[in-house]
C-alpha positions in Angstrom: 18.9 -29.4 84.0 17.6 -32.8 83.3 19.6 -35.5 81.5 18.1 -38.7 80.1 20.0 -41.7 78.8 18.5 -44.3 76.5 20.4 -47.4 75.6 19.8 -49.1 72.3 18.4 -52.5 72.4 21.5 -54.4 70.8 19.3 -57.5 70.2 17.6 -55.8 67.3 19.1 -56.7 63.9 18.2 -54.4 61.0 16.1 -54.3 59.0 13.2 -55.3 61.3 9.5 -54.4 61.7 8.4 -52.6 64.7 4.9 -51.7 66.0 3.6 -48.9 68.2 0.1 -47.6 68.6 -1.0 -49.5 65.4 1.8 -48.0 63.3 4.2 -50.4 61.7 7.6 -49.2 60.7 10.4 -51.0 58.9 13.6 -49.9 60.7 16.6 -49.9 58.4 19.0 -48.6 61.0 18.7 -47.0 64.5 15.9 -44.4 64.8 15.3 -44.6 60.9 12.8 -46.3 58.9 9.7 -46.4 56.6 6.1 -46.3 57.8 4.6 -49.3 56.1 1.2 -49.5 58.0 -1.0 -46.6 59.3 -3.9 -47.3 61.5 -7.3 -46.8 59.6 -8.4 -44.1 62.0 -5.3 -41.9 61.2 -5.4 -42.4 57.3 -7.9 -39.7 56.7 -6.7 -37.3 59.4 -6.2 -33.8 58.0 -4.1 -32.8 60.9 -0.8 -33.8 59.3 -0.7 -37.4 60.2 2.4 -39.5 58.9 1.7 -40.7 55.4 2.2 -44.3 54.3 5.8 -44.8 53.0 7.1 -41.8 54.9 10.8 -42.1 55.8 12.1 -40.6 59.1 15.5 -40.6 60.7 14.3 -39.5 64.2 11.8 -42.2 65.4 11.8 -42.9 69.1 12.6 -46.6 68.6 12.3 -47.5 72.4 8.5 -47.3 72.1 8.4 -49.9 69.3 8.1 -53.6 70.0 9.0 -56.3 67.4 6.1 -56.9 65.0 5.2 -60.5 64.7 2.1 -60.2 62.6 1.5 -60.4 58.8 1.3 -57.6 56.3 -0.1 -58.2 52.9 0.9 -55.7 50.1 -1.4 -55.3 47.0 -2.2 -52.6 44.5 
């Protein structure tokens, strides 16, 4: 049996933007948030990639770092 313990980073204040492998997520609470940017190479992927705006409550938050860039929204 193997047990792993992950301690939450208590310095994070919600909501905040996190980035991992080009994906940007707006975290609203621990392990939960909306995907607000999807890398260009994954947008047209027919293999079930995560869609823009998708909300999840099981994101592995420890892999994400604080996003310090700029995102411009338009329609």
